[in-house]
Each structure stands twice: as structure tokens, then as C-alpha cells.
MARBA-3410 file (N, C-alpha, C, O; in Angstrom, 1 decimal):
184
24.6,144.0,52.0,24.9,142.8,52.8,24.0,142.8,54.1,23.9,143.8,54.7 ~ 23.4,141.7,54.4,22.6,141.6,55.6,23.4,141.4,56.8,24.4,140.6,56.8 ~ 23.1,142.1,57.8,23.9,142.1,59.1,23.9,140.7,59.7,24.9,140.3,60.2 ~ 22.7,140.0,59.8,22.7,138.7,60.4,23.6,137.7,59.7,24.2,136.8,60.4 ~ 23.7,137.8,58.4,24.6,136.8,57.7,26.0,137.2,58.0,26.8,136.3,58.1
26.3,138.5,58.0,27.7,138.9,58.3,28.1,138.4,59.7,29.2,138.0,59.9 ~ 27.2,138.5,60.7,27.5,138.1,62.0,27.8,136.6,62.1,28.7,136.2,62.8 ~ 27.0,135.8,61.3,27.2,134.4,61.3,28.6,134.0,60.6,29.2,133.1,61.1 ~ 29.1,134.8,59.6,30.3,134.4,58.9,31.5,135.1,59.5,32.6,134.6,59.2 ~ 31.4,136.2,60.1,32.6,137.0,60.6,33.6,136.1,61.4,34.8,136.3,61.2
33.1,135.2,62.4,34.1,134.5,63.1,34.9,133.5,62.3,36.0,133.0,62.8 ~ 34.6,133.3,61.0,35.3,132.3,60.2,36.2,133.0,59.2,36.8,132.3,58.3 ~ 36.4,134.3,59.3,37.2,135.0,58.4,38.7,135.1,58.9,38.9,135.1,60.1 ~ 39.6,135.1,58.0,41.0,135.3,58.4,41.2,136.8,58.7,40.3,137.6,58.4 ~ 42.3,137.2,59.4,42.5,138.6,59.9,42.4,139.6,58.7,41.8,140.7,59.0
42.9,139.3,57.6,42.9,140.3,56.5,41.7,140.2,55.5,41.6,141.0,54.6 ~ 40.9,139.2,55.8,39.8,138.9,54.8,38.6,139.9,55.1,38.3,140.3,56.2 ~ 37.9,140.2,54.0,36.7,141.0,54.0,35.6,140.4,53.2,35.9,139.8,52.1 ~ 34.4,140.4,53.7,33.3,139.9,53.0,32.9,140.9,51.8,32.6,142.0,52.1 ~ 32.9,140.4,50.6,32.5,141.2,49.5,31.0,141.0,49.1,30.4,141.9,48.6
30.5,139.8,49.5,29.1,139.5,49.3,28.7,138.5,50.3,29.4,137.6,50.7 ~ 27.4,138.7,50.8,26.8,137.7,51.7,25.4,137.4,51.2,24.8,138.3,50.6 ~ 24.9,136.3,51.5,23.5,136.0,51.2,23.1,134.7,51.8,23.8,134.0,52.5 ~ 21.8,134.4,51.5,21.2,133.1,52.0,20.3,132.6,50.9,19.9,133.4,50.0 ~ 20.0,131.3,50.9,19.0,130.8,49.9,17.6,131.4,50.2,17.3,131.8,51.3
16.8,131.3,49.2,15.4,131.7,49.3,14.7,130.9,50.4,15.0,129.7,50.5 ~ 14.0,131.6,51.2,13.3,130.9,52.3,11.9,130.3,51.9,11.4,130.7,50.9 ~ 11.4,129.5,52.8,10.1,128.9,52.6,10.1,127.6,51.8,11.1,127.0,51.5 ~ 8.8,127.2,51.6,8.6,125.9,50.8,8.9,126.2,49.4,8.4,127.1,48.8 ~ 9.7,125.3,48.8,10.1,125.5,47.4,9.9,124.1,46.7,10.3,123.1,47.2
9.3,124.2,45.5,9.2,122.9,44.7,10.3,122.9,43.7,10.7,123.9,43.1 ~ 11.0,121.7,43.6,12.1,121.5,42.7,11.6,120.6,41.5,10.5,120.1,41.5 ~ 12.5,120.5,40.6,12.2,119.8,39.4,11.9,118.3,39.7,11.0,117.7,39.1 ~ 12.6,117.7,40.7,12.4,116.3,41.0,11.0,116.1,41.7,10.6,114.9,41.7 ~ 10.4,117.1,42.1,9.0,117.0,42.7,8.0,116.5,41.7,7.0,115.9,42.1
8.3,116.6,40.4,7.4,116.1,39.4,7.3,114.6,39.6,6.2,114.0,39.4 ~ 8.3,113.9,40.0,8.3,112.5,40.3,8.0,112.2,41.7,7.3,111.3,42.1 ~ 8.7,113.0,42.6,8.6,112.7,44.1,7.2,112.9,44.7,6.8,112.1,45.6 ~ 6.4,113.9,44.2,5.1,114.1,44.8,4.2,112.9,44.5,3.6,112.4,45.5 ~ 4.0,112.5,43.3,3.1,111.3,43.0,3.6,110.1,43.7,2.8,109.3,44.3
4.9,109.9,43.7,5.5,108.7,44.3,5.2,108.7,45.8,4.9,107.6,46.4 ~ 5.4,109.8,46.4,5.2,109.9,47.9,3.8,109.7,48.3,3.5,109.1,49.3 ~ 2.9,110.2,47.5,1.4,110.0,47.8,1.1,108.5,47.6,0.3,108.0,48.5 ~ 1.6,107.9,46.6,1.3,106.4,46.4,1.9,105.6,47.5,1.3,104.7,48.1 ~ 3.2,105.9,47.9,3.9,105.2,49.0,3.1,105.3,50.3,2.8,104.3,50.9
2.7,106.6,50.6,2.1,106.8,51.9,0.7,106.2,51.9,0.3,105.6,52.9 ~ -0.1,106.3,50.8,-1.4,105.7,50.7,-1.3,104.2,50.8,-2.2,103.6,51.5 ~ -0.4,103.6,50.2,-0.3,102.1,50.3,0.1,101.7,51.7,-0.4,100.7,52.2 ~ 1.0,102.4,52.3,1.5,102.1,53.6,0.3,102.2,54.6,0.2,101.4,55.5 ~ -0.5,103.3,54.5,-1.7,103.4,55.4,-2.7,102.3,55.1,-3.2,101.7,56.1
-2.9,102.0,53.8,-3.9,100.9,53.5,-3.4,99.6,54.1,-4.1,98.8,54.6 ~ -2.1,99.3,53.9,-1.5,98.0,54.4,-1.6,97.9,55.9,-1.9,96.9,56.4 ~ -1.3,99.0,56.6,-1.3,99.0,58.0,-2.7,98.8,58.6,-2.9,98.0,59.5 ~ -3.6,99.5,58.0,-5.0,99.4,58.4,-5.5,97.9,58.1,-6.2,97.3,59.0 ~ -5.2,97.4,57.0,-5.6,96.1,56.6,-5.0,95.0,57.5,-5.7,94.1,57.9
-3.7,95.2,57.8,-3.0,94.2,58.7,-3.6,94.3,60.1,-3.8,93.2,60.7 ~ -3.9,95.5,60.6,-4.4,95.6,61.9,-5.8,95.1,62.0,-6.2,94.3,63.0 ~ -6.7,95.4,61.0,-8.1,95.0,61.1,-8.2,93.5,60.8,-9.2,92.9,61.2 ~ -7.2,92.8,60.2,-7.3,91.4,59.9,-6.8,90.6,61.1,-6.8,89.4,61.1 ~ -6.4,91.3,62.1,-5.9,90.6,63.3,-4.5,90.1,63.2,-4.1,89.1,63.9
-3.7,90.7,62.4,-2.3,90.2,62.2,-1.5,90.5,63.5,-1.9,91.4,64.3 ~ -0.4,89.8,63.7,0.4,90.1,64.9,0.8,91.5,65.0,0.9,92.3,64.0 ~ 1.0,92.0,66.3,1.4,93.4,66.6,2.5,93.8,65.8,2.6,95.0,65.4 ~ 3.5,93.0,65.5,4.7,93.3,64.7,4.3,93.9,63.4,5.0,94.9,62.9 ~ 3.3,93.4,62.7,2.9,93.8,61.4,2.4,95.3,61.4,2.6,96.1,60.5
1.7,95.6,62.5,1.2,97.0,62.7,2.4,98.0,62.9,2.4,99.0,62.3 ~ 3.3,97.6,63.7,4.5,98.4,63.9,5.3,98.6,62.6,5.8,99.7,62.3 ~ 5.5,97.5,61.9,6.2,97.5,60.7,5.5,98.4,59.7,6.2,99.2,59.0 ~ 4.2,98.4,59.6,3.4,99.2,58.7,3.5,100.7,59.1,3.6,101.6,58.3 ~ 3.5,101.0,60.4,3.6,102.3,60.9,5.0,103.0,60.5,5.1,104.2,60.3
6.0,102.2,60.5,7.3,102.7,60.1,7.2,103.2,58.6,7.8,104.2,58.3 ~ 6.6,102.4,57.8,6.4,102.8,56.4,5.5,104.0,56.2,5.7,104.9,55.4 ~ 4.5,104.1,57.1,3.6,105.3,57.1,4.4,106.5,57.5,4.2,107.6,56.9 ~ 5.2,106.4,58.5,6.1,107.5,59.0,7.0,108.0,57.8,7.1,109.2,57.6 ~ 7.7,107.1,57.1,8.5,107.5,56.0,7.7,108.1,54.9,8.1,109.1,54.3
6.5,107.6,54.7,5.6,108.2,53.7,5.2,109.6,54.0,5.2,110.4,53.1 ~ 4.9,109.8,55.3,4.6,111.2,55.7,5.7,112.2,55.6,5.5,113.3,55.2 ~ 6.9,111.7,55.8,8.1,112.5,55.6,8.2,112.8,54.1,8.5,114.0,53.7 ~ 8.0,111.8,53.2,8.1,112.1,51.8,7.0,113.1,51.4,7.3,113.9,50.5 ~ 5.8,113.0,51.9,4.7,113.8,51.4,4.8,115.2,52.0,4.7,116.2,51.2
5.1,115.4,53.3,5.1,116.7,53.9,6.4,117.1,54.5,6.9,118.2,54.3 ~ 7.0,116.2,55.3,8.2,116.5,56.1,9.4,117.0,55.3,10.1,117.9,55.8 ~ 9.6,116.5,54.1,10.8,116.9,53.3,10.8,118.3,53.0,11.8,119.0,52.9 ~ 9.6,118.9,52.8,9.5,120.3,52.5,9.9,121.2,53.7,10.6,122.2,53.6 ~ 9.5,120.7,54.8,9.8,121.4,56.1,11.3,121.3,56.4,11.9,122.3,56.8
11.8,120.1,56.3,13.2,119.9,56.5,14.1,120.7,55.6,15.0,121.4,56.0 ~ 13.7,120.7,54.3,14.5,121.5,53.3,14.4,123.0,53.6,15.4,123.7,53.6 ~ 13.2,123.5,54.0,13.1,124.9,54.3,13.9,125.3,55.6,14.6,126.3,55.6 ~ 13.9,124.4,56.6,14.8,124.7,57.8,16.2,124.7,57.4,17.0,125.5,57.9 ~ 16.7,123.7,56.6,18.1,123.7,56.2,18.5,125.0,55.5,19.6,125.6,55.8
17.7,125.5,54.6,18.0,126.7,53.9,17.9,127.9,54.8,18.7,128.9,54.7 ~ 17.1,127.9,55.8,17.0,129.0,56.8,18.3,129.2,57.6,18.6,130.3,57.9 ~ 19.0,128.1,57.8,20.2,128.1,58.6,21.4,127.9,57.7,22.5,127.4,58.1 ~ 21.4,128.4,56.4,22.5,128.3,55.5,22.9,129.8,55.2,22.0,130.6,54.9 ~ 24.2,130.0,55.2,24.7,131.4,55.0,25.9,131.3,54.0,26.7,130.4,54.1
25.9,132.2,53.1,26.9,132.2,52.1,27.7,133.5,52.2,27.2,134.6,52.5 ~ 29.0,133.4,51.9,29.9,134.6,51.8,30.9,134.4,50.8,31.4,133.3,50.5 ~ 31.3,135.6,50.2,32.4,135.6,49.2,33.4,136.6,49.7,33.0,137.8,50.0 ~ 34.7,136.2,49.8,35.8,137.2,50.1,36.7,137.3,48.9,36.3,136.7,47.8 ~ 37.8,138.0,49.1,38.7,138.1,47.9,39.4,136.8,47.6,40.1,136.7,46.6
39.3,135.8,48.5,40.0,134.6,48.3,39.2,133.3,48.2,39.6,132.3,47.6 ~ 38.0,133.4,48.8,37.3,132.1,48.9,35.7,132.3,49.0,35.3,133.4,49.2 ~ 35.1,131.2,48.9,33.6,131.2,49.1,33.4,130.4,50.4,34.0,129.3,50.6 ~ 32.6,130.9,51.2,32.3,130.3,52.5,30.8,129.9,52.6,30.0,130.7,52.2 ~ 30.6,128.7,52.9,29.2,128.2,53.1,29.1,127.6,54.5,29.8,126.6,54.9
28.2,128.2,55.3,28.0,127.7,56.6,26.5,127.2,56.6,25.6,127.9,56.3 ~ 26.4,125.9,57.1,25.1,125.3,57.1,24.9,124.4,58.2,25.8,124.0,58.9 ~ 23.6,124.0,58.5,23.3,123.0,59.5,22.4,123.6,60.5,22.5,124.7,61.0 ~ 21.4,122.8,60.9,20.4,123.2,61.9,20.9,122.9,63.3,21.0,123.8,64.1 ~ 21.3,121.6,63.5,21.7,121.2,64.8,23.2,121.1,64.9,23.8,121.2,66.0
23.9,120.8,63.8,25.3,120.6,63.7,25.8,121.5,62.6,25.4,121.3,61.4 ~ 26.7,122.5,62.9,27.1,123.5,61.9,28.3,122.9,61.1,29.2,122.3,61.7 ~ 28.3,123.1,59.8,29.3,122.8,58.9,29.8,124.0,58.2,29.0,124.8,57.7 ~ 31.1,124.2,58.1,31.7,125.3,57.4,32.5,124.7,56.2,33.4,123.9,56.4 ~ 32.2,125.2,55.0,32.9,124.8,53.8,33.6,126.0,53.3,32.9,127.0,53.1
34.8,125.9,53.0,35.7,127.0,52.5,36.2,126.5,51.1,36.9,125.5,51.0 ~ 35.9,127.3,50.1,36.4,126.9,48.7,37.2,128.0,48.2,36.8,129.2,48.0 ~ 38.5,127.7,47.8,39.4,128.6,47.2,38.9,129.1,45.8,38.8,128.2,44.9 ~ 38.6,130.3,45.7,38.1,130.8,44.4,39.1,130.7,43.2,38.7,130.3,42.1 ~ 40.3,130.9,43.5,41.3,130.9,42.4,41.6,129.5,41.9,42.1,129.4,40.8
41.3,128.4,42.6,41.6,127.1,42.2,40.3,126.4,41.6,40.4,125.2,41.3 ~ 39.2,127.1,41.6,38.0,126.5,41.0,38.1,126.2,39.5,38.6,127.0,38.8 ~ 37.7,125.0,39.2,37.8,124.7,37.7,36.4,124.7,37.1,36.3,125.1,35.9 ~ 35.4,124.2,37.8,34.1,124.2,37.2,33.1,125.0,38.1,33.1,124.8,39.3 ~ 32.5,125.9,37.4,31.5,126.7,38.1,30.3,126.9,37.1,30.5,127.2,35.9
29.1,126.7,37.6,28.0,126.7,36.7,26.8,127.5,37.3,26.5,127.4,38.5 ~ 26.2,128.4,36.5,25.1,129.2,36.9,23.8,128.6,36.3,23.7,128.4,35.1 ~ 22.8,128.4,37.1,21.5,128.0,36.7,20.5,129.0,37.2,20.3,129.1,38.4 ~ 20.0,129.8,36.3,19.2,131.0,36.6,17.8,130.9,36.1,17.6,130.5,35.0 ~ 16.9,131.4,37.0,15.5,131.5,36.6,15.2,132.9,36.0,16.1,133.7,36.1
14.0,133.1,35.4,13.7,134.3,34.8,13.7,135.5,35.8,13.9,136.6,35.5 ~ 13.4,135.2,37.1,13.3,136.2,38.1,14.6,136.6,38.7,14.7,137.4,39.7 ~ 15.7,136.0,38.2,17.0,136.3,38.7,17.5,135.4,39.9,18.7,135.4,40.2 ~ 16.6,134.6,40.4,17.0,133.7,41.5,17.7,132.5,40.8,17.2,132.0,39.8 ~ 18.8,132.1,41.4,19.5,131.0,40.7,20.4,130.3,41.7,20.5,130.6,42.9
21.1,129.3,41.1,22.0,128.4,41.9,23.3,128.4,41.2,23.4,128.2,40.0 ~ 24.4,128.6,41.9,25.8,128.6,41.4,26.4,127.3,41.9,26.6,127.1,43.1 ~ 26.6,126.3,41.0,27.2,125.0,41.4,28.7,125.1,41.2,29.2,125.6,40.3 ~ 29.4,124.5,42.2,30.8,124.6,42.3,31.4,123.2,42.2,31.0,122.3,42.9 ~ 32.3,123.0,41.2,32.9,121.7,41.1,32.3,120.9,40.0,31.2,121.2,39.5
32.9,119.8,39.7,32.4,118.8,38.7,31.1,118.3,39.1,30.9,117.8,40.2 ~ 30.1,118.3,38.2,28.8,117.7,38.5,28.7,116.2,38.2,29.2,115.8,37.1 ~ 28.1,115.5,39.1,27.9,114.1,38.8,26.8,114.0,37.7,25.8,114.6,37.8 ~ 27.1,113.2,36.6,26.1,113.1,35.6,24.7,112.5,36.0,23.7,112.7,35.3 ~ 24.7,111.8,37.1,23.5,111.2,37.6,22.8,112.1,38.7,21.9,111.6,39.4
23.3,113.3,38.9,22.8,114.2,40.0,21.3,114.4,39.9,20.6,114.5,40.9 ~ 20.8,114.5,38.7,19.4,114.9,38.5,18.5,113.9,39.2,17.3,114.2,39.6 ~ 18.9,112.6,39.4,18.1,111.6,40.1,18.0,112.0,41.6,17.0,111.7,42.2 ~ 19.0,112.7,42.1,18.9,113.1,43.5,18.5,114.5,43.8,18.4,115.0,44.9 ~ 18.3,115.3,42.7,17.9,116.7,42.9,16.6,116.8,43.7,15.6,116.1,43.4
16.6,117.6,44.7,15.5,117.8,45.5,15.5,116.8,46.7,14.6,116.8,47.5 ~ 16.5,115.9,46.8,16.6,114.9,47.9,17.7,115.2,48.8,18.1,114.4,49.6 ~ 18.3,116.4,48.8,19.4,116.8,49.7,19.0,116.8,51.1,19.8,116.8,52.0 ~ 17.7,116.8,51.4,17.2,116.7,52.8,17.3,115.3,53.4,17.4,115.2,54.6 ~ 17.5,114.3,52.6,17.5,112.9,53.0,18.9,112.7,53.6,19.9,113.1,52.9
19.0,112.1,54.8,20.4,111.8,55.4,21.3,111.1,54.4,20.9,110.1,53.8 ~ 22.5,111.5,54.3,23.5,110.9,53.5,23.5,111.3,52.0,24.5,111.0,51.3 ~ 22.6,112.1,51.6,22.6,112.6,50.2,23.6,113.8,50.1,23.3,114.9,50.7 ~ 24.6,113.6,49.4,25.6,114.7,49.3,25.7,115.2,47.8,25.6,114.4,46.9 ~ 25.8,116.5,47.7,25.9,117.0,46.4,27.2,118.0,46.4,27.7,118.2,47.5
27.5,118.4,45.3,28.6,119.4,45.2,28.2,120.7,45.9,27.0,121.0,46.0 ~ 29.2,121.4,46.4,28.9,122.7,47.1,28.2,123.6,46.1,28.5,123.6,44.9 ~ 27.2,124.4,46.6,26.6,125.4,45.7,26.0,126.5,46.5,25.7,126.4,47.7 ~ 25.8,127.6,45.8,25.1,128.8,46.4,23.7,128.6,45.8,23.5,129.0,44.7 ~ 22.8,128.1,46.6,21.6,127.6,46.2,20.5,128.7,46.3,20.3,129.3,47.4
19.7,128.9,45.2,18.5,129.7,45.2,18.8,131.1,45.8,18.1,131.6,46.7 ~ 19.8,131.8,45.3,20.2,133.1,45.7,19.6,134.2,44.8,19.5,133.9,43.6 ~ 19.2,135.3,45.3,18.7,136.4,44.4,19.9,137.0,43.7,21.1,137.0,44.1 ~ 19.6,137.5,42.5,20.7,138.2,41.7,21.9,137.2,41.4,23.0,137.6,41.6 ~ 21.6,136.0,41.1,22.6,135.0,41.0,23.7,135.3,39.9,24.8,135.0,40.1
23.2,136.0,38.8,24.2,136.3,37.7,25.2,137.3,38.2,26.4,137.3,37.9 ~ 24.8,138.3,39.1,25.7,139.3,39.6,26.8,138.6,40.5,27.9,138.9,40.4 ~ 26.3,137.6,41.3,27.2,136.9,42.2,28.2,136.0,41.3,29.4,136.0,41.6 ~ 27.6,135.4,40.3,28.4,134.6,39.4,29.5,135.4,38.8,30.7,135.0,38.7 ~ 29.1,136.6,38.2,30.1,137.5,37.6,31.2,138.0,38.6,32.3,138.1,38.2
30.8,138.2,39.8,31.7,138.6,40.8,32.8,137.5,41.1,34.0,137.8,41.3 ~ 32.3,136.3,41.1,33.3,135.1,41.3,34.2,135.0,40.2,35.4,134.9,40.3 ~ 33.7,135.1,38.9,34.5,135.1,37.7,35.6,136.2,37.7,36.7,136.0,37.4 ~ 35.1,137.4,38.1,36.0,138.6,38.2,37.2,138.3,39.2,38.3,138.6,38.9 ~ 36.8,137.8,40.4,37.9,137.5,41.4,38.8,136.4,40.8,40.0,136.5,41.0
38.3,135.4,40.1,39.2,134.4,39.5,40.2,135.0,38.5,41.3,134.6,38.5 ~ 39.7,136.0,37.8,40.6,136.6,36.8,41.6,137.6,37.3,42.5,138.0,36.6 ~ 41.4,138.0,38.6,42.3,139.0,39.2,43.6,138.3,39.8,44.0,138.6,40.9 ~ 44.2,137.4,39.1,45.3,136.7,39.6,46.5,137.6,39.6,47.6,137.2,40.0
END
């Protein structure tokens, strides 16, 4: 267990609770499945917004049209580049912990959120693992339309089920959760 993750989670433990596992999501820029759609879309969006803004400005359109176009250029730049940086920062400040009773997820760059999930009452838990052992453990019922928003959790207001996202040795952690569930 990493000391920095333990330090982040320790204040949120009950007096008798002990951390059995701690971790963080994989750091850095990561491409998700949804990027197959989002990357081309974001390039087209941003390119059109730049073209429209330059065209409106050079044609002598009112100042409002240039400002309106710049807003779309800004959103386009976030889609092309910014979303990767925002996602990486969110994961950098996300901490996971498993105790004998619950799963703790602490996240947030500017505003911290603590999510506590009782292990013994979990009904749906899903492991999605890559060949290198890095995986995501999804907790709770999955929305059947979730795949449309996959990779968009950086966008304000996009909510998904709690998950231990992109953790190393995901199968070991998954098996540990199942073992705790069975120790009733």
C-alpha cells in the first residue's frame, strides 16, 4: 500500500477500521474506447469553429459573431486537448481504499468528494480487465446507455456509477472484494 494514498484516506476511517488495500487510477493521458468517435468529432468541431470564426471576422460581421465563434473554438479546444488534461488531473487526485466493511473513493481536484460503499450490500460488481492486468471494477447496476458517455466523465454533470478505475492488478482487488462479501 502506498503511504500517500493511506494518508489521504486515513481521516475517513472509523476507529476500528483498517485499510486492506489502497490504490489510485493509472496516471497520465489515457485513450478510452469512446475516443474512436470523440477524436474525429472534436477535430471536425474545432476546425469548423475556427473556419467559421475567421470567416465571420474577415467578412466584417458584427463583433458579436466573432465572440460567438470564439466560444465554439474554446469548446472545440477542450474537446481536442483539454479533456485529456482534465481527465488526467481528476485521476491524479483520486484515491481508493478497501476496508473490511466498505470501499472508499476520494476524488476531486478543487472540491473533494468522499464516496463510501458498503461491501456486504453490493449487488452488482463487474470487472473489466485488460491483458496487462490493469482494469476497472464497476460497482452497482450499469446504465445500458453508458457506453455513449464513456470517456466523457470529465464533462461537468456527467455522472457514472462508482468504480475503481484503471487500477493495476484489478483481478486481485476484485477477488478481495468478493472474498469480503462472502465472509458474512
